[in-house]
PDB file as gemmi writes it, atoms N, CA and C in Angstrom:
CRYST1    1.000    1.000    1.000  90.00  90.00  90.00 P 1                      
ATOM      1  N   MET A   1      84.323  99.392  98.712  1.00  0.00           N  
ATOM      2  CA  MET A   1      85.395  98.813  98.181  1.00  0.00           C  
ATOM      3  C   MET A   1      85.979  99.559  96.885  1.00  0.00           C  
ATOM      4  N   ALA A   2      87.121 100.279  96.871  1.00  0.00           N  
ATOM      5  CA  ALA A   2      87.322 100.757  95.465  1.00  0.00           C  
ATOM      6  C   ALA A   2      88.845  99.993  95.011  1.00  0.00           C  
ATOM      7  N   GLU A   3      88.691  99.515  93.453  1.00  0.00           N  
ATOM      8  CA  GLU A   3      89.699  99.409  92.933  1.00  0.00           C  
ATOM      9  C   GLU A   3      90.580 100.862  92.522  1.00  0.00           C  
ATOM     10  N   VAL A   4      92.050 100.518  92.852  1.00  0.00           N  
ATOM     11  CA  VAL A   4      92.714 101.593  92.174  1.00  0.00           C  
ATOM     12  C   VAL A   4      93.256 101.679  90.799  1.00  0.00           C  
ATOM     13  N   LYS A   5      93.165 102.169  89.855  1.00  0.00           N  
ATOM     14  CA  LYS A   5      93.440 101.801  88.231  1.00  0.00           C  
ATOM     15  C   LYS A   5      94.668 102.812  88.181  1.00  0.00           C  
ATOM     16  N   ALA A   6      95.593 102.393  87.490  1.00  0.00           N  
ATOM     17  CA  ALA A   6      96.602 103.037  86.463  1.00  0.00           C  
ATOM     18  C   ALA A   6      95.739 103.862  85.426  1.00  0.00           C  
ATOM     19  N   GLU A   7      96.142 105.344  85.343  1.00  0.00           N  
ATOM     20  CA  GLU A   7      95.546 106.205  84.249  1.00  0.00           C  
ATOM     21  C   GLU A   7      96.550 106.351  83.197  1.00  0.00           C  
ATOM     22  N   LEU A   8      97.671 105.850  83.020  1.00  0.00           N  
ATOM     23  CA  LEU A   8      98.176 105.422  81.943  1.00  0.00           C  
ATOM     24  C   LEU A   8      99.333 104.334  81.904  1.00  0.00           C  
ATOM     25  N   VAL A   9      99.928 104.116  80.942  1.00  0.00           N  
ATOM     26  CA  VAL A   9     101.130 103.421  80.844  1.00  0.00           C  
ATOM     27  C   VAL A   9     102.298 103.788  81.533  1.00  0.00           C  
ATOM     28  N   GLY A  10     102.860 103.244  82.446  1.00  0.00           N  
ATOM     29  CA  GLY A  10     104.106 103.745  83.042  1.00  0.00           C  
ATOM     30  C   GLY A  10     105.057 102.969  83.990  1.00  0.00           C  
ATOM     31  N   ASN A  11     106.075 103.091  84.117  1.00  0.00           N  
ATOM     32  CA  ASN A  11     106.891 102.350  85.195  1.00  0.00           C  
ATOM     33  C   ASN A  11     106.512 102.245  86.326  1.00  0.00           C  
ATOM     34  N   LEU A  12     105.925 101.482  87.211  1.00  0.00           N  
ATOM     35  CA  LEU A  12     105.703 101.590  88.642  1.00  0.00           C  
ATOM     36  C   LEU A  12     107.233 102.072  89.540  1.00  0.00           C  
ATOM     37  N   TRP A  13     107.552 103.648  89.556  1.00  0.00           N  
ATOM     38  CA  TRP A  13     108.796 103.632  90.495  1.00  0.00           C  
ATOM     39  C   TRP A  13     108.565 103.693  91.677  1.00  0.00           C  
ATOM     40  N   LYS A  14     107.760 103.944  92.675  1.00  0.00           N  
ATOM     41  CA  LYS A  14     107.761 104.137  94.068  1.00  0.00           C  
ATOM     42  C   LYS A  14     106.350 103.659  94.747  1.00  0.00           C  
ATOM     43  N   ILE A  15     106.249 102.969  95.655  1.00  0.00           N  
ATOM     44  CA  ILE A  15     104.950 102.675  96.253  1.00  0.00           C  
ATOM     45  C   ILE A  15     105.104 103.034  97.888  1.00  0.00           C  
ATOM     46  N   VAL A  16     104.290 104.141  97.869  1.00  0.00           N  
ATOM     47  CA  VAL A  16     104.418 105.035  99.376  1.00  0.00           C  
ATOM     48  C   VAL A  16     103.540 104.493 100.338  1.00  0.00           C  
ATOM     49  N   THR A  17     102.685 103.523 100.271  1.00  0.00           N  
ATOM     50  CA  THR A  17     101.850 102.901 101.113  1.00  0.00           C  
ATOM     51  C   THR A  17     101.886 101.715 101.379  1.00  0.00           C  
ATOM     52  N   GLU A  18     101.421 100.651 102.099  1.00  0.00           N  
ATOM     53  CA  GLU A  18     101.439  99.598 102.588  1.00  0.00           C  
ATOM     54  C   GLU A  18     100.115  98.674 102.845  1.00  0.00           C  
ATOM     55  N   VAL A  19      99.806  97.306 102.731  1.00  0.00           N  
ATOM     56  CA  VAL A  19      98.802  97.057 103.113  1.00  0.00           C  
ATOM     57  C   VAL A  19      98.755  97.237 104.635  1.00  0.00           C  
ATOM     58  N   GLY A  20      97.171  97.685 104.677  1.00  0.00           N  
ATOM     59  CA  GLY A  20      96.819  97.740 106.399  1.00  0.00           C  
ATOM     60  C   GLY A  20      96.993  99.150 106.390  1.00  0.00           C  
ATOM     61  N   GLN A  21      97.385  99.983 105.787  1.00  0.00           N  
ATOM     62  CA  GLN A  21      97.497 101.485 106.257  1.00  0.00           C  
ATOM     63  C   GLN A  21      95.987 101.978 105.718  1.00  0.00           C  
ATOM     64  N   GLU A  22      96.113 103.014 106.815  1.00  0.00           N  
ATOM     65  CA  GLU A  22      94.691 103.739 106.590  1.00  0.00           C  
ATOM     66  C   GLU A  22      94.938 105.347 105.701  1.00  0.00           C  
ATOM     67  N   VAL A  23      94.284 105.303 104.758  1.00  0.00           N  
ATOM     68  CA  VAL A  23      94.555 106.435 103.784  1.00  0.00           C  
ATOM     69  C   VAL A  23      93.194 107.240 103.601  1.00  0.00           C  
ATOM     70  N   GLU A  24      93.414 108.488 103.294  1.00  0.00           N  
ATOM     71  CA  GLU A  24      92.286 109.683 103.188  1.00  0.00           C  
ATOM     72  C   GLU A  24      92.056 109.623 101.369  1.00  0.00           C  
ATOM     73  N   GLU A  25      91.129 109.926 100.870  1.00  0.00           N  
ATOM     74  CA  GLU A  25      90.674 110.539  99.871  1.00  0.00           C  
ATOM     75  C   GLU A  25      91.759 111.158  99.175  1.00  0.00           C  
ATOM     76  N   ASP A  26      92.107 111.281  97.637  1.00  0.00           N  
ATOM     77  CA  ASP A  26      93.729 111.864  97.312  1.00  0.00           C  
ATOM     78  C   ASP A  26      94.786 111.589  97.515  1.00  0.00           C  
ATOM     79  N   ASP A  27      95.021 110.364  99.130  1.00  0.00           N  
ATOM     80  CA  ASP A  27      96.361 110.609  99.241  1.00  0.00           C  
ATOM     81  C   ASP A  27      97.196 109.589  98.089  1.00  0.00           C  
ATOM     82  N   THR A  28      98.169 110.054  98.187  1.00  0.00           N  
ATOM     83  CA  THR A  28      99.125 109.098  97.149  1.00  0.00           C  
ATOM     84  C   THR A  28      99.411 108.050  97.562  1.00  0.00           C  
ATOM     85  N   LEU A  29      99.288 106.687  96.445  1.00  0.00           N  
ATOM     86  CA  LEU A  29      99.522 105.691  97.041  1.00  0.00           C  
ATOM     87  C   LEU A  29     100.684 104.804  96.518  1.00  0.00           C  
ATOM     88  N   MET A  30     100.947 105.414  95.204  1.00  0.00           N  
ATOM     89  CA  MET A  30     102.190 105.137  94.516  1.00  0.00           C  
ATOM     90  C   MET A  30     102.311 106.033  93.525  1.00  0.00           C  
ATOM     91  N   ILE A  31     103.803 105.956  92.776  1.00  0.00           N  
ATOM     92  CA  ILE A  31     104.204 107.058  91.652  1.00  0.00           C  
ATOM     93  C   ILE A  31     104.395 106.284  90.453  1.00  0.00           C  
ATOM     94  N   LEU A  32     103.789 106.708  89.265  1.00  0.00           N  
ATOM     95  CA  LEU A  32     104.451 106.171  88.185  1.00  0.00           C  
ATOM     96  C   LEU A  32     105.287 107.336  87.576  1.00  0.00           C  
ATOM     97  N   GLU A  33     106.214 106.546  86.715  1.00  0.00           N  
ATOM     98  CA  GLU A  33     107.197 107.320  85.901  1.00  0.00           C  
ATOM     99  C   GLU A  33     106.615 106.994  84.507  1.00  0.00           C  
ATOM    100  N   SER A  34     106.433 108.105  83.811  1.00  0.00           N  
ATOM    101  CA  SER A  34     106.289 108.059  82.352  1.00  0.00           C  
ATOM    102  C   SER A  34     106.864 108.818  81.551  1.00  0.00           C  
ATOM    103  N   MET A  35     107.449 108.744  80.751  1.00  0.00           N  
ATOM    104  CA  MET A  35     107.860 109.889  79.883  1.00  0.00           C  
ATOM    105  C   MET A  35     109.073 110.852  80.646  1.00  0.00           C  
ATOM    106  N   LYS A  36     109.530 110.524  81.551  1.00  0.00           N  
ATOM    107  CA  LYS A  36     110.537 111.387  82.555  1.00  0.00           C  
ATOM    108  C   LYS A  36     109.791 112.297  83.318  1.00  0.00           C  
ATOM    109  N   MET A  37     108.293 112.223  83.556  1.00  0.00           N  
ATOM    110  CA  MET A  37     107.263 112.559  84.450  1.00  0.00           C  
ATOM    111  C   MET A  37     107.006 111.642  85.463  1.00  0.00           C  
ATOM    112  N   GLU A  38     106.722 112.244  86.855  1.00  0.00           N  
ATOM    113  CA  GLU A  38     106.310 111.584  87.642  1.00  0.00           C  
ATOM    114  C   GLU A  38     104.889 111.406  88.081  1.00  0.00           C  
ATOM    115  N   ILE A  39     104.139 110.924  88.044  1.00  0.00           N  
ATOM    116  CA  ILE A  39     102.700 110.575  88.151  1.00  0.00           C  
ATOM    117  C   ILE A  39     102.068 110.049  89.137  1.00  0.00           C  
ATOM    118  N   PRO A  40     101.519 110.583  90.521  1.00  0.00           N  
ATOM    119  CA  PRO A  40     100.715 110.005  91.318  1.00  0.00           C  
ATOM    120  C   PRO A  40      99.453 109.497  91.034  1.00  0.00           C  
ATOM    121  N   ILE A  41      99.388 107.819  91.618  1.00  0.00           N  
ATOM    122  CA  ILE A  41      98.258 107.347  91.529  1.00  0.00           C  
ATOM    123  C   ILE A  41      97.757 107.607  93.066  1.00  0.00           C  
ATOM    124  N   THR A  42      96.478 108.149  93.231  1.00  0.00           N  
ATOM    125  CA  THR A  42      95.871 108.841  94.746  1.00  0.00           C  
ATOM    126  C   THR A  42      94.656 107.686  95.046  1.00  0.00           C  
ATOM    127  N   SER A  43      94.255 107.722  96.283  1.00  0.00           N  
ATOM    128  CA  SER A  43      92.965 106.813  96.555  1.00  0.00           C  
ATOM    129  C   SER A  43      91.835 107.422  96.239  1.00  0.00           C  
ATOM    130  N   PRO A  44      90.920 106.627  95.810  1.00  0.00           N  
ATOM    131  CA  PRO A  44      89.490 107.193  95.192  1.00  0.00           C  
ATOM    132  C   PRO A  44      88.485 107.633  96.701  1.00  0.00           C  
ATOM    133  N   ILE A  45      89.102 106.603  97.379  1.00  0.00           N  
ATOM    134  CA  ILE A  45      88.133 106.972  98.748  1.00  0.00           C  
ATOM    135  C   ILE A  45      89.046 106.955 100.268  1.00  0.00           C  
ATOM    136  N   THR A  46      88.183 107.312 101.430  1.00  0.00           N  
ATOM    137  CA  THR A  46      89.211 107.233 102.388  1.00  0.00           C  
ATOM    138  C   THR A  46      88.601 105.625 102.801  1.00  0.00           C  
ATOM    139  N   GLY A  47      89.885 105.149 103.518  1.00  0.00           N  
ATOM    140  CA  GLY A  47      89.700 103.622 103.919  1.00  0.00           C  
ATOM    141  C   GLY A  47      90.979 103.253 104.059  1.00  0.00           C  
ATOM    142  N   THR A  48      91.056 101.836 104.155  1.00  0.00           N  
ATOM    143  CA  THR A  48      92.134 101.056 104.450  1.00  0.00           C  
ATOM    144  C   THR A  48      92.738 100.082 103.066  1.00  0.00           C  
ATOM    145  N   VAL A  49      94.170 100.414 102.930  1.00  0.00           N  
ATOM    146  CA  VAL A  49      94.532  99.845 101.821  1.00  0.00           C  
ATOM    147  C   VAL A  49      94.402  98.128 101.982  1.00  0.00           C  
ATOM    148  N   THR A  50      93.858  97.531 101.277  1.00  0.00           N  
ATOM    149  CA  THR A  50      93.748  95.931 101.681  1.00  0.00           C  
ATOM    150  C   THR A  50      94.625  94.805 100.705  1.00  0.00           C  
ATOM    151  N   ALA A  51      95.181  95.333  99.596  1.00  0.00           N  
ATOM    152  CA  ALA A  51      95.911  95.177  98.476  1.00  0.00           C  
ATOM    153  C   ALA A  51      96.746  95.677  97.478  1.00  0.00           C  
ATOM    154  N   ILE A  52      97.659  95.556  97.654  1.00  0.00           N  
ATOM    155  CA  ILE A  52      98.507  96.172  96.590  1.00  0.00           C  
ATOM    156  C   ILE A  52      99.129  95.218  95.397  1.00  0.00           C  
ATOM    157  N   LEU A  53      98.719  95.267  93.884  1.00  0.00           N  
ATOM    158  CA  LEU A  53      98.640  94.217  93.470  1.00  0.00           C  
ATOM    159  C   LEU A  53      99.662  94.303  92.277  1.00  0.00           C  
ATOM    160  N   VAL A  54     100.885  95.268  92.851  1.00  0.00           N  
ATOM    161  CA  VAL A  54     101.870  95.526  91.731  1.00  0.00           C  
ATOM    162  C   VAL A  54     103.100  95.731  92.543  1.00  0.00           C  
ATOM    163  N   LYS A  55     104.133  95.530  91.668  1.00  0.00           N  
ATOM    164  CA  LYS A  55     105.731  95.626  92.686  1.00  0.00           C  
ATOM    165  C   LYS A  55     106.422  96.793  92.108  1.00  0.00           C  
ATOM    166  N   GLU A  56     107.380  97.719  93.211  1.00  0.00           N  
ATOM    167  CA  GLU A  56     108.316  98.647  92.415  1.00  0.00           C  
ATOM    168  C   GLU A  56     108.808  98.313  91.200  1.00  0.00           C  
ATOM    169  N   GLY A  57     108.811  98.531  89.954  1.00  0.00           N  
ATOM    170  CA  GLY A  57     109.801  98.261  88.619  1.00  0.00           C  
ATOM    171  C   GLY A  57     109.041  97.742  87.736  1.00  0.00           C  
ATOM    172  N   ASP A  58     107.697  97.407  87.926  1.00  0.00           N  
ATOM    173  CA  ASP A  58     106.657  96.850  87.101  1.00  0.00           C  
ATOM    174  C   ASP A  58     106.158  97.764  86.131  1.00  0.00           C  
ATOM    175  N   VAL A  59     106.023  97.259  84.809  1.00  0.00           N  
ATOM    176  CA  VAL A  59     105.466  97.851  83.855  1.00  0.00           C  
ATOM    177  C   VAL A  59     103.797  97.994  84.174  1.00  0.00           C  
ATOM    178  N   VAL A  60     103.126  98.937  84.300  1.00  0.00           N  
ATOM    179  CA  VAL A  60     101.808  98.994  84.267  1.00  0.00           C  
ATOM    180  C   VAL A  60     100.799  99.394  83.204  1.00  0.00           C  
ATOM    181  N   GLN A  61      99.828  99.084  82.890  1.00  0.00           N  
ATOM    182  CA  GLN A  61      99.139  99.300  81.375  1.00  0.00           C  
ATOM    183  C   GLN A  61      97.859 100.174  81.909  1.00  0.00           C  
ATOM    184  N   GLU A  62      97.487 101.102  81.285  1.00  0.00           N  
ATOM    185  CA  GLU A  62      96.201 101.897  81.168  1.00  0.00           C  
ATOM    186  C   GLU A  62      94.931 101.357  81.784  1.00  0.00           C  
ATOM    187  N   GLY A  63      94.657 101.523  82.772  1.00  0.00           N  
ATOM    188  CA  GLY A  63      93.149 100.722  83.131  1.00  0.00           C  
ATOM    189  C   GLY A  63      93.322  99.719  84.173  1.00  0.00           C  
ATOM    190  N   GLN A  64      94.681  99.232  84.172  1.00  0.00           N  
ATOM    191  CA  GLN A  64      95.306  98.187  85.457  1.00  0.00           C  
ATOM    192  C   GLN A  64      94.641  98.157  86.957  1.00  0.00           C  
ATOM    193  N   THR A  65      94.097  97.365  87.335  1.00  0.00           N  
ATOM    194  CA  THR A  65      94.095  97.274  89.105  1.00  0.00           C  
ATOM    195  C   THR A  65      95.216  97.591  89.605  1.00  0.00           C  
ATOM    196  N   VAL A  66      95.635  98.121  90.310  1.00  0.00           N  
ATOM    197  CA  VAL A  66      97.256  98.426  90.757  1.00  0.00           C  
ATOM    198  C   VAL A  66      96.921  98.105  92.476  1.00  0.00           C  
ATOM    199  N   ALA A  67      95.704  98.583  93.245  1.00  0.00           N  
ATOM    200  CA  ALA A  67      95.686  98.547  94.581  1.00  0.00           C  
ATOM    201  C   ALA A  67      94.214  98.607  95.024  1.00  0.00           C  
ATOM    202  N   VAL A  68      93.889  97.987  96.206  1.00  0.00           N  
ATOM    203  CA  VAL A  68      92.242  97.949  96.449  1.00  0.00           C  
ATOM    204  C   VAL A  68      92.563  98.666  97.798  1.00  0.00           C  
ATOM    205  N   VAL A  69      91.413  99.555  97.846  1.00  0.00           N  
ATOM    206  CA  VAL A  69      91.044 100.308  99.066  1.00  0.00           C  
ATOM    207  C   VAL A  69      89.745 100.242  99.764  1.00  0.00           C  
ATOM    208  N   GLU A  70      89.470  99.777 100.847  1.00  0.00           N  
ATOM    209  CA  GLU A  70      87.960  99.198 101.352  1.00  0.00           C  
ATOM    210  C   GLU A  70      87.871 100.470 102.780  1.00  0.00           C  
TER     211      GLU A  70                                                      
END                                                                             
């Protein structure tokens, strides 16, 4: 199991995966917007997305867990 964490503070612009989806290591799970830049949040491991803990439009903090991949 791997907790996916935000690397910086930003607005969650778009979620591109869903719970139950199979993902490969480094696949983009969601996209943060910060200072007019789009920053992808990627999967640290190959596995299945078991939880998405945020919704589009949320402000996320640095180090906040935003998803879980098993």
